[in-house]
N, C-alpha and C positions, 0 to 999 in steps of 0.2 A: 504494500500500500504506500503510495507516494505522499509525503508530507508537503503541504503547500503553504507558502508564505506570501503575504501581500505587503508590498512596500508602498507607503504613501508619503511623498515629499510634501511638506507643509510650509507655505509662506503666504500669509494673507488669505487663508481659506477658512477662517473660523466660522463663517456663516453657512458653510456647506459641509464641513467635515463630518458632523454627526450623522447626517443623512447618508453620506457615502459609507461610513462604517456600518450603519444599520442595514445597508443593502448587501453586505458581504455574507454569503451563505455558509453553511456548516462544512463545506468541502475544504475550507481554509483552516489551517491549524495555528498560524501565527499572523498577527497584524502588526507591522512595524510602522509606527508614526515617527517620521523624521522631522522634527521641528528645526527648520533651517534658519535659526536666529529670527524667528517670526515676530514682527512687531506686535501682533495680536496675541502672542503667547498661546498659539494653538495647541501645542503639546500639553501645557498645563491645563488648558480648557478641557481637553479630552480626558486627562487623568481625573479631573474633578466631576466630570459629567457622566462617564461610563464606567461600568464595572466588569466589562467583558474580559475574562481571564486570558484571552488570546492576545490582548493588546500589550505591546511593548513600546514605550516612548523613549526616543533617543533625542537629546538636545545638542545642537551644534553651537559652539561658542561664537563662531563667526559664520556669516552667510556664505555658503559654497556654491549656490546655484542648484538648479534642479538635478543636474548630472551628479554633482557632489553628494547631494542627499540620497539619490538612488544608489550610488556606489556604496555609501555607508550602510544602507539597508541591505544590499546584496551581501556584504561581508558579515553583517550581523545574522542574516538568515542562514548563511552557510554554516557559521559556527553554531547555530541553534540546531542544525541537523536537517534543514529543509532540503527537499529534492527538487522542487520547482518554485521559482520566485516570480510572482506577478507584480508588475508596477502599474498603479493607476494614480491619477491626479486627485487631489482633494477638493477640487472646485466643482464637482458634480457633473462635469462634461462626459465622464466615462461611466457607463452603467456597470456596477459590480456584479449584476446578474449574468453578465457575459463571461465571467471568469472560467466556468467549466468549458466554454468553447475555446478559450485561449490555451488552457492546459491540455486539452484533448490531443492535439497533434504531437505534443511532447510525450504524453503518457503512452500513446500508441506507437511511439518510436519512429514517427515520420519526420520529426523536426527537432532542432535544438533550441530554436527561438521562434516565437510567434509574435506577430504584431498586428495592430488594427489596420483596416483599409476602409477609409470613409468614402472612397470613390467607386466602390463595387456597384452600389445601387445608384444609377444615374438620376433617379427621381429624388433621392435623398440629398444629392449634391446641390440641388436647387436651394436647400435651406441654409447652405454654407454662405457666410458673408463673402461678397465679391472680392474684397481685399485679401482675405485668407485664401480664397480659391485660387486667385492668380499667383499669390506668393507661394503657395504649396505646389502649384504646377511647375514653377521655375525651379524651386528647390528640389522637387522630385526628380527632374531631369538630370540636374548636375550630380545629385546624390547617387543615382543609378550608375553614372559613369565612374564615380570615385569608389563606390563600394563593390561594384561588380555584380550586384544583385539586380539584373536587368528584368526579371520576371515579377518583381514586386511593385506595388503602387503605394502612394502615400508614405514614403520612407521617414517623414518627420513625425509620424504618429507616435504618441507616447504611451499608448496602451499596449503593454508588452508582457511576455512571459518567457522565461529562460530556464534551462536545466541548470542545476547547481554545479554540475561537473564542468559545464562550459563557462559559467560565471566565475568559477574559481581560477580559470586560466586566463582571464582578461588582464591586460596590463593596466592596473588601476591608476598608477601614477601618470600614465600617458593619455588617458581618455579625457576629452574635453568635458568640463564640469558645468557648462552653462547651456545656452540654446543650441549649440552644435552637438550636444550629447547624443541624440538619437542617430544622427547621420554618422558621427564618429563611431558609434557602437556597431553599425553595420559594416564599416570598414574593418574594425577589429575582429568582428565575427568572421569576415571573409578570410582574414589571415589564419584563422583557426579552421577554415573550411567547414564552417557550421552551416546547417540547412535552415533556411528561414522560410516561414509559412505565413501567408496573409490570411487574416480572419476578417470577414466582412462585418462592418459595424456602422452605426449611425452616430454622428456627433450631436451633442446637445449644447446649444448656446443660450445661456440665461443671462443673469445680471453680473457674472464674473467680469473682472477687469484684467485684460491681458497685458503683460508687460512686453510683448513681442512687437517690435517696430520693424515691419517688413522692409521699408526703404533703407533702414540703417543696417540690418543684418545681412541683406542679400550680398553686398560686396564682401563682407567678412566670410559668409558661407562659400562664396565662389572661390576665394583665396584658399580657405581651409580644404575645400573639396579638391581643388587643383593639386594641393600638396599631397593629399591622400591618394589621388589618382597616380601621381608619380611614384609614390611609395608602393602602391599595389602593383604597378607594372614591373617595378624592379624586383619585388618579392616573387611575383607570379612567374615572370618570364626569364629572370636571370639568376636570382638567388637560389630558389628552390628547384629549378629545373629549366630546361630549354625546349621550346617547340618551334614550329615553323614561324610563328609570330615573333619570336625572338630576333629573327633575321628580317622578316617582312616589315616590322614596325620602323626600325631605323632607316631601312632602305626606302620606305614610302616617304618618310619625312625628308630624306635627302633629295629624292626626286622632286617632291613638291616644292621645297625651298629653292633647289637649284633651278628648276624650270621657271619659277616665279621671278627669281633674281635675274636670270638671263633675259626673260621677257621684258622686265622693267628697264634693264640697261639698254636693250635694243630699241625699245619704244622711245626712250629718252633720246637716243642717238638719232633715230630716223625722224623724230618730231623736230629736233633742233635743225636738221638738214632739210626739213619740209618735203620729204619724199616718202613714198609708200614702201613699207618693209616687204622684202621678197617672201614668197610663200614658204620657201624652204626655211627661212629664219623663223617664221611664225611657228612652223611645225616643230622646230628644234626646242621651242619654249613650251608648246602645248603637249606634245607627246610625253615628256617626262612627268608632267602634271597628271595626265590621264592615267599613266601606269601607277603613279603614286597614289591616286585616289582608289584605284582597283586594289592595290595591296592593302591600303588602310581599311577598305570594306572587308577584305579577307580577314584581317586582324580582328575587326569588330565582330564578324560572324563567329570566329573561333572563340572569342572572349565570352560571347553570349552562350555558346554551346558548352562552355566549361563550368557552368554553375554547379555548386556542390549538390549532390543528389542523395547521399547516404548520411544519416544522422551520426554525428561523431560522439555524442555524450556517453554512449555505452562503451566506447573504447578508451575513455579518459579516466584516469585516477584523480580523484578530487585533491586539490592542493589547498592546504590549510594556511601555509605561510605565504599569503598573497602579496605582502608588502614588497617582496623581492621579484614580483612578476615584471 
């Protein structure tokens, strides 16, 4: 029988937290409330308001962000002996009644990590605020590229479940602790070759106040995702092993940049002389770029086809000294 823990990071969620906890069913063995230096003292409020024996409140001395709070909960749940760890928010946007759906793929051995997908039902998407919809669409695309999980949607969704064996192998000191947390988690999971499973869900938007500023974080997300993309390519195609893509990728970039540079130089030369470039010169610029694009498409096709397919949690021994990860 699997022991299930729920981790709830808390920061300014006092008005919703009791309702969230009340919605958690008997399938859950532990409920970790992580008070992330909450100005509303949510952790103390839970302690004085509820007597549920499953509740364990942890207080942060400083605010670490949602990622830092979740990682604290992961470590506490692992040391408590949990087998599966579910993370939900304390603001009421995530229905606790869906927890059995999130842990099912892990219990059945089909996945190491499950996450919500608010885009599965197209009718439900209409209820999502337009700013969040557009922001999530952009972030979804760049996160797919950086993480390597091309078959998932809504990668920034924070409703997740993870097997404790996988969670114990995460590099806790390297994972982003704030709004980039969910995207960075996918990148770290890919380095472990973990299987990720999408769970259809609906998002609920009430009177909660989001601290997420799409216009501000998109440049930060793009930079962080580009960094993860470079790391993933190096790990996947050069450090851990080599495939045809290991040769195709640098060759495609060389052909694309070489063709473009040659074409620009010749365009400038013939424009300055006010004459038409010969067809042969044009083809010398265009052909390398065409071949480069074809090789890049081949690399992309291979990358999509190399998604992890076999759950790894059953093959991993749980690590208890995670500070050295």
